[in-house]
N, CA, C, O and CB atoms as a CASP TS submission, in Angstrom:
PFRMAT TS
TARGET T0000
AUTHOR 0000-0000-0000
METHOD Language model
MODEL 1
PARENT N/A
ATOM      1  N   MET     1       8.076  -8.835 -45.670  1.00  0.00           N
ATOM      2  CA  MET     1       7.297  -7.828 -45.835  1.00  0.00           C
ATOM      3  C   MET     1       5.995  -7.370 -45.508  1.00  0.00           C
ATOM      4  O   MET     1       5.012  -7.585 -46.216  1.00  0.00           O
ATOM      5  CB  MET     1       7.322  -7.777 -46.660  1.00  0.00           C
ATOM      6  N   ALA     2       5.979  -6.623 -44.243  1.00  0.00           N
ATOM      7  CA  ALA     2       5.290  -5.638 -43.994  1.00  0.00           C
ATOM      8  C   ALA     2       3.993  -5.559 -44.768  1.00  0.00           C
ATOM      9  O   ALA     2       4.207  -5.174 -45.918  1.00  0.00           O
ATOM     10  CB  ALA     2       6.056  -4.621 -44.146  1.00  0.00           C
ATOM     11  N   PRO     3       2.191  -5.897 -44.409  1.00  0.00           N
ATOM     12  CA  PRO     3       1.183  -5.532 -45.251  1.00  0.00           C
ATOM     13  C   PRO     3       1.358  -4.186 -45.628  1.00  0.00           C
ATOM     14  O   PRO     3       2.304  -3.473 -45.295  1.00  0.00           O
ATOM     15  CB  PRO     3      -0.064  -5.745 -44.697  1.00  0.00           C
ATOM     16  N   ALA     4       0.202  -3.805 -46.487  1.00  0.00           N
ATOM     17  CA  ALA     4      -0.084  -2.489 -46.926  1.00  0.00           C
ATOM     18  C   ALA     4      -1.118  -1.869 -45.823  1.00  0.00           C
ATOM     19  O   ALA     4      -2.326  -2.057 -45.966  1.00  0.00           O
ATOM     20  CB  ALA     4      -0.691  -2.524 -48.461  1.00  0.00           C
ATOM     21  N   VAL     5      -0.679  -1.230 -44.875  1.00  0.00           N
ATOM     22  CA  VAL     5      -1.266  -1.134 -43.641  1.00  0.00           C
ATOM     23  C   VAL     5      -1.042   0.778 -43.401  1.00  0.00           C
ATOM     24  O   VAL     5       0.116   1.113 -43.149  1.00  0.00           O
ATOM     25  CB  VAL     5      -0.358  -2.356 -42.404  1.00  0.00           C
ATOM     26  N   PRO     6      -1.339   1.099 -43.423  1.00  0.00           N
ATOM     27  CA  PRO     6      -0.985   2.951 -43.176  1.00  0.00           C
ATOM     28  C   PRO     6      -0.030   2.851 -41.489  1.00  0.00           C
ATOM     29  O   PRO     6      -0.273   2.210 -40.467  1.00  0.00           O
ATOM     30  CB  PRO     6      -3.135   4.268 -42.897  1.00  0.00           C
ATOM     31  N   GLU     7       0.977   3.711 -41.814  1.00  0.00           N
ATOM     32  CA  GLU     7       1.490   3.289 -40.580  1.00  0.00           C
ATOM     33  C   GLU     7       0.287   3.458 -39.236  1.00  0.00           C
ATOM     34  O   GLU     7      -0.328   2.678 -38.508  1.00  0.00           O
ATOM     35  CB  GLU     7       2.883   4.225 -40.361  1.00  0.00           C
ATOM     36  N   HIS     8       0.384   5.008 -39.418  1.00  0.00           N
ATOM     37  CA  HIS     8      -0.305   5.470 -38.070  1.00  0.00           C
ATOM     38  C   HIS     8      -1.426   4.224 -37.437  1.00  0.00           C
ATOM     39  O   HIS     8      -1.491   4.014 -36.226  1.00  0.00           O
ATOM     40  CB  HIS     8      -1.240   7.031 -38.449  1.00  0.00           C
ATOM     41  N   THR     9      -2.229   3.497 -38.394  1.00  0.00           N
ATOM     42  CA  THR     9      -3.059   2.531 -38.186  1.00  0.00           C
ATOM     43  C   THR     9      -2.584   1.000 -37.237  1.00  0.00           C
ATOM     44  O   THR     9      -3.207   0.360 -36.389  1.00  0.00           O
ATOM     45  CB  THR     9      -3.438   2.293 -39.590  1.00  0.00           C
ATOM     46  N   SER    10      -1.313   0.827 -37.799  1.00  0.00           N
ATOM     47  CA  SER    10      -1.338  -0.169 -36.861  1.00  0.00           C
ATOM     48  C   SER    10      -0.278   0.276 -35.394  1.00  0.00           C
ATOM     49  O   SER    10      -0.372  -0.226 -34.274  1.00  0.00           O
ATOM     50  CB  SER    10      -0.832  -1.576 -37.731  1.00  0.00           C
ATOM     51  N   ARG    11       0.726   1.378 -35.850  1.00  0.00           N
ATOM     52  CA  ARG    11       1.199   2.035 -34.298  1.00  0.00           C
ATOM     53  C   ARG    11      -0.197   2.127 -33.699  1.00  0.00           C
ATOM     54  O   ARG    11      -0.097   2.139 -32.472  1.00  0.00           O
ATOM     55  CB  ARG    11       2.078   3.786 -34.300  1.00  0.00           C
ATOM     56  N   MET    12      -1.583   2.203 -34.145  1.00  0.00           N
ATOM     57  CA  MET    12      -2.681   2.646 -32.839  1.00  0.00           C
ATOM     58  C   MET    12      -3.113   1.532 -32.653  1.00  0.00           C
ATOM     59  O   MET    12      -3.539   1.646 -31.504  1.00  0.00           O
ATOM     60  CB  MET    12      -3.966   3.709 -33.022  1.00  0.00           C
ATOM     61  N   GLU    13      -3.393   0.134 -33.071  1.00  0.00           N
ATOM     62  CA  GLU    13      -3.564  -0.903 -32.938  1.00  0.00           C
ATOM     63  C   GLU    13      -2.708  -1.591 -31.930  1.00  0.00           C
ATOM     64  O   GLU    13      -3.123  -2.283 -31.000  1.00  0.00           O
ATOM     65  CB  GLU    13      -3.568  -1.287 -33.993  1.00  0.00           C
ATOM     66  N   LEU    14      -1.133  -1.250 -32.297  1.00  0.00           N
ATOM     67  CA  LEU    14      -0.343  -1.623 -31.439  1.00  0.00           C
ATOM     68  C   LEU    14      -0.437  -0.977 -29.931  1.00  0.00           C
ATOM     69  O   LEU    14      -0.294  -1.637 -28.901  1.00  0.00           O
ATOM     70  CB  LEU    14       0.808  -1.442 -32.044  1.00  0.00           C
ATOM     71  N   ILE    15      -0.700   0.407 -29.987  1.00  0.00           N
ATOM     72  CA  ILE    15      -0.971   0.598 -28.753  1.00  0.00           C
ATOM     73  C   ILE    15      -2.037   0.117 -28.055  1.00  0.00           C
ATOM     74  O   ILE    15      -1.951  -0.669 -27.112  1.00  0.00           O
ATOM     75  CB  ILE    15      -0.971   1.623 -28.623  1.00  0.00           C
ATOM     76  N   SER    16      -2.849   0.487 -28.416  1.00  0.00           N
ATOM     77  CA  SER    16      -4.525  -0.465 -28.203  1.00  0.00           C
ATOM     78  C   SER    16      -4.180  -1.721 -27.372  1.00  0.00           C
ATOM     79  O   SER    16      -4.333  -1.743 -26.151  1.00  0.00           O
ATOM     80  CB  SER    16      -5.358  -1.181 -29.948  1.00  0.00           C
ATOM     81  N   ALA    17      -3.754  -2.666 -28.016  1.00  0.00           N
ATOM     82  CA  ALA    17      -3.455  -3.661 -27.940  1.00  0.00           C
ATOM     83  C   ALA    17      -2.282  -3.651 -26.644  1.00  0.00           C
ATOM     84  O   ALA    17      -2.515  -4.639 -25.948  1.00  0.00           O
ATOM     85  CB  ALA    17      -3.168  -4.058 -29.279  1.00  0.00           C
ATOM     86  N   GLU    18      -1.342  -3.023 -26.204  1.00  0.00           N
ATOM     87  CA  GLU    18      -0.578  -2.626 -24.867  1.00  0.00           C
ATOM     88  C   GLU    18      -1.721  -2.439 -24.346  1.00  0.00           C
ATOM     89  O   GLU    18      -2.205  -3.391 -23.733  1.00  0.00           O
ATOM     90  CB  GLU    18       0.499  -1.377 -24.737  1.00  0.00           C
ATOM     91  N   ALA    19      -2.600  -0.978 -24.447  1.00  0.00           N
ATOM     92  CA  ALA    19      -3.311  -1.285 -23.183  1.00  0.00           C
ATOM     93  C   ALA    19      -4.132  -1.926 -22.797  1.00  0.00           C
ATOM     94  O   ALA    19      -4.426  -1.948 -21.602  1.00  0.00           O
ATOM     95  CB  ALA    19      -3.674  -0.667 -22.792  1.00  0.00           C
ATOM     96  N   ARG    20      -4.610  -2.482 -23.513  1.00  0.00           N
ATOM     97  CA  ARG    20      -5.260  -4.030 -23.231  1.00  0.00           C
ATOM     98  C   ARG    20      -4.791  -4.590 -22.177  1.00  0.00           C
ATOM     99  O   ARG    20      -5.574  -5.023 -21.332  1.00  0.00           O
ATOM    100  CB  ARG    20      -5.025  -5.083 -24.277  1.00  0.00           C
ATOM    101  N   GLN    21      -3.208  -4.712 -21.989  1.00  0.00           N
ATOM    102  CA  GLN    21      -3.011  -6.017 -21.609  1.00  0.00           C
ATOM    103  C   GLN    21      -2.364  -5.341 -19.471  1.00  0.00           C
ATOM    104  O   GLN    21      -2.044  -5.950 -18.450  1.00  0.00           O
ATOM    105  CB  GLN    21      -1.474  -7.021 -23.119  1.00  0.00           C
ATOM    106  N   ILE    22      -2.502  -3.828 -19.863  1.00  0.00           N
ATOM    107  CA  ILE    22      -2.543  -3.333 -18.622  1.00  0.00           C
ATOM    108  C   ILE    22      -3.669  -3.975 -17.570  1.00  0.00           C
ATOM    109  O   ILE    22      -4.856  -4.003 -17.895  1.00  0.00           O
ATOM    110  CB  ILE    22      -2.725  -1.916 -18.827  1.00  0.00           C
ATOM    111  N   ARG    23      -3.123  -4.586 -16.040  1.00  0.00           N
ATOM    112  CA  ARG    23      -3.728  -4.975 -15.034  1.00  0.00           C
ATOM    113  C   ARG    23      -3.844  -3.720 -13.917  1.00  0.00           C
ATOM    114  O   ARG    23      -3.111  -3.677 -12.929  1.00  0.00           O
ATOM    115  CB  ARG    23      -3.021  -6.200 -14.598  1.00  0.00           C
ATOM    116  N   PHE    24      -4.880  -2.690 -14.216  1.00  0.00           N
ATOM    117  CA  PHE    24      -5.425  -1.877 -12.869  1.00  0.00           C
ATOM    118  C   PHE    24      -5.555  -2.697 -11.793  1.00  0.00           C
ATOM    119  O   PHE    24      -5.060  -2.208 -10.777  1.00  0.00           O
ATOM    120  CB  PHE    24      -6.818  -1.213 -13.008  1.00  0.00           C
ATOM    121  N   GLY    25      -6.072  -3.833 -11.647  1.00  0.00           N
ATOM    122  CA  GLY    25      -6.963  -4.519 -10.406  1.00  0.00           C
ATOM    123  C   GLY    25      -5.649  -4.901 -10.008  1.00  0.00           C
ATOM    124  O   GLY    25      -5.606  -4.658  -8.801  1.00  0.00           O
ATOM    125  N   ARG    26      -4.738  -5.290 -10.313  1.00  0.00           N
ATOM    126  CA  ARG    26      -3.599  -5.994  -9.396  1.00  0.00           C
ATOM    127  C   ARG    26      -2.833  -4.454  -8.511  1.00  0.00           C
ATOM    128  O   ARG    26      -2.420  -4.352  -7.355  1.00  0.00           O
ATOM    129  CB  ARG    26      -2.180  -7.050 -10.690  1.00  0.00           C
ATOM    130  N   GLY    27      -2.887  -3.468  -9.597  1.00  0.00           N
ATOM    131  CA  GLY    27      -2.083  -2.569  -8.742  1.00  0.00           C
ATOM    132  C   GLY    27      -2.588  -1.613  -7.690  1.00  0.00           C
ATOM    133  O   GLY    27      -1.957  -0.931  -6.883  1.00  0.00           O
ATOM    134  N   LEU    28      -4.108  -1.756  -7.936  1.00  0.00           N
ATOM    135  CA  LEU    28      -4.958  -1.336  -6.846  1.00  0.00           C
ATOM    136  C   LEU    28      -5.012  -2.425  -5.886  1.00  0.00           C
ATOM    137  O   LEU    28      -5.174  -2.037  -4.728  1.00  0.00           O
ATOM    138  CB  LEU    28      -6.338  -0.951  -7.299  1.00  0.00           C
ATOM    139  N   LEU    29      -4.930  -3.556  -6.032  1.00  0.00           N
ATOM    140  CA  LEU    29      -4.849  -4.387  -4.837  1.00  0.00           C
ATOM    141  C   LEU    29      -3.385  -3.862  -3.982  1.00  0.00           C
ATOM    142  O   LEU    29      -3.338  -3.395  -2.844  1.00  0.00           O
ATOM    143  CB  LEU    29      -4.815  -6.121  -5.353  1.00  0.00           C
ATOM    144  N   ALA    30      -2.440  -4.064  -4.768  1.00  0.00           N
ATOM    145  CA  ALA    30      -1.452  -3.638  -3.715  1.00  0.00           C
ATOM    146  C   ALA    30      -1.260  -2.083  -3.835  1.00  0.00           C
ATOM    147  O   ALA    30      -0.108  -1.688  -4.018  1.00  0.00           O
ATOM    148  CB  ALA    30      -0.011  -4.423  -3.899  1.00  0.00           C
ATOM    149  N   ALA    31      -2.059  -1.360  -3.768  1.00  0.00           N
ATOM    150  CA  ALA    31      -1.979  -0.290  -2.885  1.00  0.00           C
ATOM    151  C   ALA    31      -2.828  -0.477  -1.600  1.00  0.00           C
ATOM    152  O   ALA    31      -2.315  -0.406  -0.483  1.00  0.00           O
ATOM    153  CB  ALA    31      -2.374   0.916  -3.598  1.00  0.00           C
ATOM    154  N   VAL    32      -4.129  -0.716  -1.798  1.00  0.00           N
ATOM    155  CA  VAL    32      -4.994  -1.122  -0.830  1.00  0.00           C
ATOM    156  C   VAL    32      -4.289  -1.774   0.295  1.00  0.00           C
ATOM    157  O   VAL    32      -4.530  -1.571   1.485  1.00  0.00           O
ATOM    158  CB  VAL    32      -5.968  -1.966  -1.383  1.00  0.00           C
ATOM    159  N   GLY    33      -3.026  -2.905  -0.386  1.00  0.00           N
ATOM    160  CA  GLY    33      -2.573  -4.139   0.655  1.00  0.00           C
ATOM    161  C   GLY    33      -1.704  -2.739   1.507  1.00  0.00           C
ATOM    162  O   GLY    33      -1.950  -2.364   2.654  1.00  0.00           O
ATOM    163  N   ALA    34      -1.060  -2.375   0.927  1.00  0.00           N
ATOM    164  CA  ALA    34       0.042  -1.462   1.758  1.00  0.00           C
ATOM    165  C   ALA    34      -0.699  -0.424   2.202  1.00  0.00           C
ATOM    166  O   ALA    34      -0.201  -0.059   3.267  1.00  0.00           O
ATOM    167  CB  ALA    34       1.334  -0.862   0.929  1.00  0.00           C
ATOM    168  N   LEU    35      -1.640   0.238   1.923  1.00  0.00           N
ATOM    169  CA  LEU    35      -2.148   1.294   2.879  1.00  0.00           C
ATOM    170  C   LEU    35      -2.838   0.195   4.427  1.00  0.00           C
ATOM    171  O   LEU    35      -3.019   0.835   5.463  1.00  0.00           O
ATOM    172  CB  LEU    35      -3.629   2.413   1.835  1.00  0.00           C
ATOM    173  N   ILE    36      -3.108  -1.091   4.457  1.00  0.00           N
ATOM    174  CA  ILE    36      -3.918  -2.079   5.330  1.00  0.00           C
ATOM    175  C   ILE    36      -2.015  -2.225   5.815  1.00  0.00           C
ATOM    176  O   ILE    36      -1.739  -1.393   6.679  1.00  0.00           O
ATOM    177  CB  ILE    36      -5.203  -3.757   4.401  1.00  0.00           C
ATOM    178  N   TYR    37      -1.538  -2.571   5.648  1.00  0.00           N
ATOM    179  CA  TYR    37      -0.167  -2.706   6.177  1.00  0.00           C
ATOM    180  C   TYR    37      -0.227  -1.744   6.812  1.00  0.00           C
ATOM    181  O   TYR    37      -0.838  -1.769   7.881  1.00  0.00           O
ATOM    182  CB  TYR    37       0.992  -2.776   5.371  1.00  0.00           C
ATOM    183  N   GLY    38       0.436  -0.498   6.319  1.00  0.00           N
ATOM    184  CA  GLY    38       1.012   0.912   6.675  1.00  0.00           C
ATOM    185  C   GLY    38       0.184   0.982   7.797  1.00  0.00           C
ATOM    186  O   GLY    38       0.633   1.400   8.864  1.00  0.00           O
ATOM    187  N   THR    39      -1.190   0.553   7.654  1.00  0.00           N
ATOM    188  CA  THR    39      -1.896   1.159   8.972  1.00  0.00           C
ATOM    189  C   THR    39      -1.978   0.277  10.396  1.00  0.00           C
ATOM    190  O   THR    39      -2.212   0.700  11.527  1.00  0.00           O
ATOM    191  CB  THR    39      -3.432   1.457   8.559  1.00  0.00           C
ATOM    192  N   GLY    40      -1.710  -1.068   9.962  1.00  0.00           N
ATOM    193  CA  GLY    40      -2.044  -1.908  11.068  1.00  0.00           C
ATOM    194  C   GLY    40      -0.183  -1.426  11.377  1.00  0.00           C
ATOM    195  O   GLY    40      -0.022  -1.027  12.530  1.00  0.00           O
ATOM    196  N   TRP    41       0.705  -1.430  10.788  1.00  0.00           N
ATOM    197  CA  TRP    41       1.739  -1.409  11.709  1.00  0.00           C
ATOM    198  C   TRP    41       2.276   0.392  12.747  1.00  0.00           C
ATOM    199  O   TRP    41       2.962   0.478  13.766  1.00  0.00           O
ATOM    200  CB  TRP    41       2.989  -2.032  10.592  1.00  0.00           C
ATOM    201  N   ALA    42       1.585   1.569  11.898  1.00  0.00           N
ATOM    202  CA  ALA    42       1.202   2.410  12.973  1.00  0.00           C
ATOM    203  C   ALA    42       0.881   2.286  13.953  1.00  0.00           C
ATOM    204  O   ALA    42       1.554   2.724  14.886  1.00  0.00           O
ATOM    205  CB  ALA    42       0.599   2.937  12.869  1.00  0.00           C
ATOM    206  N   LEU    43      -0.572   1.473  14.187  1.00  0.00           N
ATOM    207  CA  LEU    43      -1.680   1.332  14.818  1.00  0.00           C
ATOM    208  C   LEU    43      -1.046   0.143  16.031  1.00  0.00           C
ATOM    209  O   LEU    43      -1.459   0.092  17.189  1.00  0.00           O
ATOM    210  CB  LEU    43      -2.989   0.879  13.701  1.00  0.00           C
ATOM    211  N   SER    44      -0.130  -0.625  15.541  1.00  0.00           N
ATOM    212  CA  SER    44       1.003  -1.310  16.313  1.00  0.00           C
ATOM    213  C   SER    44       2.094  -0.466  17.223  1.00  0.00           C
ATOM    214  O   SER    44       2.202  -0.533  18.447  1.00  0.00           O
ATOM    215  CB  SER    44       1.800  -2.046  15.266  1.00  0.00           C
ATOM    216  N   LYS    45       2.614   0.076  16.621  1.00  0.00           N
ATOM    217  CA  LYS    45       3.110   1.143  17.564  1.00  0.00           C
ATOM    218  C   LYS    45       2.588   2.077  18.564  1.00  0.00           C
ATOM    219  O   LYS    45       2.901   2.503  19.675  1.00  0.00           O
ATOM    220  CB  LYS    45       3.566   1.821  16.964  1.00  0.00           C
ATOM    221  N   VAL    46       1.631   2.217  17.667  1.00  0.00           N
ATOM    222  CA  VAL    46       0.650   3.219  18.777  1.00  0.00           C
ATOM    223  C   VAL    46       0.553   2.716  19.904  1.00  0.00           C
ATOM    224  O   VAL    46       0.933   3.357  20.884  1.00  0.00           O
ATOM    225  CB  VAL    46      -0.840   3.479  18.454  1.00  0.00           C
ATOM    226  N   THR    47      -0.078   1.210  20.052  1.00  0.00           N
ATOM    227  CA  THR    47      -0.796   0.969  20.613  1.00  0.00           C
ATOM    228  C   THR    47       0.698   0.229  21.747  1.00  0.00           C
ATOM    229  O   THR    47       0.477  -0.102  22.912  1.00  0.00           O
ATOM    230  CB  THR    47      -2.095   0.271  19.800  1.00  0.00           C
ATOM    231  N   LEU    48       1.756   0.132  21.262  1.00  0.00           N
ATOM    232  CA  LEU    48       2.802  -0.350  21.975  1.00  0.00           C
ATOM    233  C   LEU    48       3.313   0.748  22.674  1.00  0.00           C
ATOM    234  O   LEU    48       3.703   0.579  23.830  1.00  0.00           O
ATOM    235  CB  LEU    48       3.772  -1.004  21.189  1.00  0.00           C
ATOM    236  N   GLY    49       3.370   1.858  22.141  1.00  0.00           N
ATOM    237  CA  GLY    49       4.090   3.019  23.394  1.00  0.00           C
ATOM    238  C   GLY    49       2.652   3.563  23.917  1.00  0.00           C
ATOM    239  O   GLY    49       2.830   4.744  24.216  1.00  0.00           O
ATOM    240  N   ALA    50       1.639   3.287  24.095  1.00  0.00           N
ATOM    241  CA  ALA    50       0.268   3.651  25.294  1.00  0.00           C
ATOM    242  C   ALA    50       0.484   2.796  26.485  1.00  0.00           C
ATOM    243  O   ALA    50       0.598   2.979  27.697  1.00  0.00           O
ATOM    244  CB  ALA    50      -1.478   3.219  24.693  1.00  0.00           C
ATOM    245  N   ALA    51       0.501   1.309  25.281  1.00  0.00           N
ATOM    246  CA  ALA    51       1.285   0.242  26.588  1.00  0.00           C
ATOM    247  C   ALA    51       2.388   0.358  27.906  1.00  0.00           C
ATOM    248  O   ALA    51       2.366  -0.035  29.072  1.00  0.00           O
ATOM    249  CB  ALA    51       2.041  -0.665  25.880  1.00  0.00           C
ATOM    250  N   TRP    52       3.257   1.037  27.151  1.00  0.00           N
ATOM    251  CA  TRP    52       4.377   1.553  27.918  1.00  0.00           C
ATOM    252  C   TRP    52       4.177   2.736  28.828  1.00  0.00           C
ATOM    253  O   TRP    52       4.700   2.805  29.941  1.00  0.00           O
ATOM    254  CB  TRP    52       5.378   1.889  27.029  1.00  0.00           C
ATOM    255  N   THR    53       3.432   3.625  28.334  1.00  0.00           N
ATOM    256  CA  THR    53       3.294   4.533  29.403  1.00  0.00           C
ATOM    257  C   THR    53       2.647   4.353  30.062  1.00  0.00           C
ATOM    258  O   THR    53       2.907   4.828  31.168  1.00  0.00           O
ATOM    259  CB  THR    53       3.104   5.496  29.296  1.00  0.00           C
ATOM    260  N   VAL    54       1.247   3.501  29.916  1.00  0.00           N
ATOM    261  CA  VAL    54       0.223   3.132  30.863  1.00  0.00           C
ATOM    262  C   VAL    54       1.075   2.401  32.146  1.00  0.00           C
ATOM    263  O   VAL    54       0.894   2.899  33.257  1.00  0.00           O
ATOM    264  CB  VAL    54      -0.947   2.081  30.087  1.00  0.00           C
ATOM    265  N   ALA    55       2.020   1.208  32.029  1.00  0.00           N
ATOM    266  CA  ALA    55       3.317   0.343  32.752  1.00  0.00           C
ATOM    267  C   ALA    55       3.842   1.517  33.618  1.00  0.00           C
ATOM    268  O   ALA    55       3.876   1.604  34.845  1.00  0.00           O
ATOM    269  CB  ALA    55       4.701  -0.352  31.543  1.00  0.00           C
ATOM    270  N   ALA    56       4.295   2.512  32.548  1.00  0.00           N
ATOM    271  CA  ALA    56       5.852   3.443  33.325  1.00  0.00           C
ATOM    272  C   ALA    56       4.602   3.957  34.558  1.00  0.00           C
ATOM    273  O   ALA    56       4.845   3.689  35.734  1.00  0.00           O
ATOM    274  CB  ALA    56       6.977   5.379  31.955  1.00  0.00           C
ATOM    275  N   PHE    57       3.272   4.702  34.201  1.00  0.00           N
ATOM    276  CA  PHE    57       2.462   5.478  34.677  1.00  0.00           C
ATOM    277  C   PHE    57       2.350   4.756  36.351  1.00  0.00           C
ATOM    278  O   PHE    57       2.656   5.264  37.429  1.00  0.00           O
ATOM    279  CB  PHE    57       1.106   5.549  33.651  1.00  0.00           C
ATOM    280  N   ARG    58       1.723   3.231  36.001  1.00  0.00           N
ATOM    281  CA  ARG    58       1.427   2.193  37.391  1.00  0.00           C
ATOM    282  C   ARG    58       2.886   2.077  37.737  1.00  0.00           C
ATOM    283  O   ARG    58       2.654   1.742  38.898  1.00  0.00           O
ATOM    284  CB  ARG    58       0.585   0.425  37.091  1.00  0.00           C
ATOM    285  N   LEU    59       4.017   2.078  37.690  1.00  0.00           N
ATOM    286  CA  LEU    59       5.106   1.532  37.983  1.00  0.00           C
ATOM    287  C   LEU    59       5.849   2.757  39.282  1.00  0.00           C
ATOM    288  O   LEU    59       6.436   2.590  40.351  1.00  0.00           O
ATOM    289  CB  LEU    59       5.945   1.257  36.434  1.00  0.00           C
ATOM    290  N   GLY    60       5.433   3.970  38.484  1.00  0.00           N
ATOM    291  CA  GLY    60       5.741   4.986  39.346  1.00  0.00           C
ATOM    292  C   GLY    60       4.456   6.149  40.334  1.00  0.00           C
ATOM    293  O   GLY    60       4.483   7.202  40.971  1.00  0.00           O
ATOM    294  N   TRP    61       3.776   5.432  40.042  1.00  0.00           N
ATOM    295  CA  TRP    61       2.537   5.711  40.988  1.00  0.00           C
ATOM    296  C   TRP    61       2.671   5.198  42.675  1.00  0.00           C
ATOM    297  O   TRP    61       2.306   5.729  43.725  1.00  0.00           O
ATOM    298  CB  TRP    61       1.203   4.853  40.265  1.00  0.00           C
ATOM    299  N   ARG    62       3.669   3.379  42.235  1.00  0.00           N
ATOM    300  CA  ARG    62       3.165   2.291  42.687  1.00  0.00           C
ATOM    301  C   ARG    62       4.448   3.005  44.054  1.00  0.00           C
ATOM    302  O   ARG    62       4.414   3.393  45.221  1.00  0.00           O
ATOM    303  CB  ARG    62       3.240   0.547  41.600  1.00  0.00           C
ATOM    304  N   GLU    63       5.523   2.812  42.864  1.00  0.00           N
ATOM    305  CA  GLU    63       6.888   3.215  43.860  1.00  0.00           C
ATOM    306  C   GLU    63       6.869   4.552  44.468  1.00  0.00           C
ATOM    307  O   GLU    63       7.810   4.632  45.258  1.00  0.00           O
ATOM    308  CB  GLU    63       8.307   3.214  43.029  1.00  0.00           C
ATOM    309  N   ALA    64       6.180   5.635  44.420  1.00  0.00           N
ATOM    310  CA  ALA    64       5.610   6.947  44.861  1.00  0.00           C
ATOM    311  C   ALA    64       4.882   6.657  46.156  1.00  0.00           C
ATOM    312  O   ALA    64       5.361   7.091  47.204  1.00  0.00           O
ATOM    313  CB  ALA    64       4.615   7.607  43.759  1.00  0.00           C
ATOM    314  N   ARG    65       3.697   5.916  46.164  1.00  0.00           N
ATOM    315  CA  ARG    65       2.975   5.395  47.227  1.00  0.00           C
ATOM    316  C   ARG    65       3.564   4.576  48.168  1.00  0.00           C
ATOM    317  O   ARG    65       2.787   4.203  49.047  1.00  0.00           O
ATOM    318  CB  ARG    65       2.025   4.782  46.798  1.00  0.00           C
ATOM    319  N   GLU    66       5.015   4.073  48.275  1.00  0.00           N
ATOM    320  CA  GLU    66       5.898   3.182  49.185  1.00  0.00           C
ATOM    321  C   GLU    66       6.439   4.140  50.358  1.00  0.00           C
ATOM    322  O   GLU    66       7.174   3.687  51.235  1.00  0.00           O
ATOM    323  CB  GLU    66       7.225   2.476  48.294  1.00  0.00           C
TER
END
């Protein structure tokens, strides 16, 4: 049988114990990692697009001069 402790106290202790187990650091690291990954992905797409634009411009310029 459960010890004679007021019901609200045991529930509060259980909730406090559960709250102490939550690791906010891991979630924060995941969010920062996702932000860095997403920024790198977007930057690579922009860089590739810029490279294609420059290459197309140069090719068009050379063909126009011929």
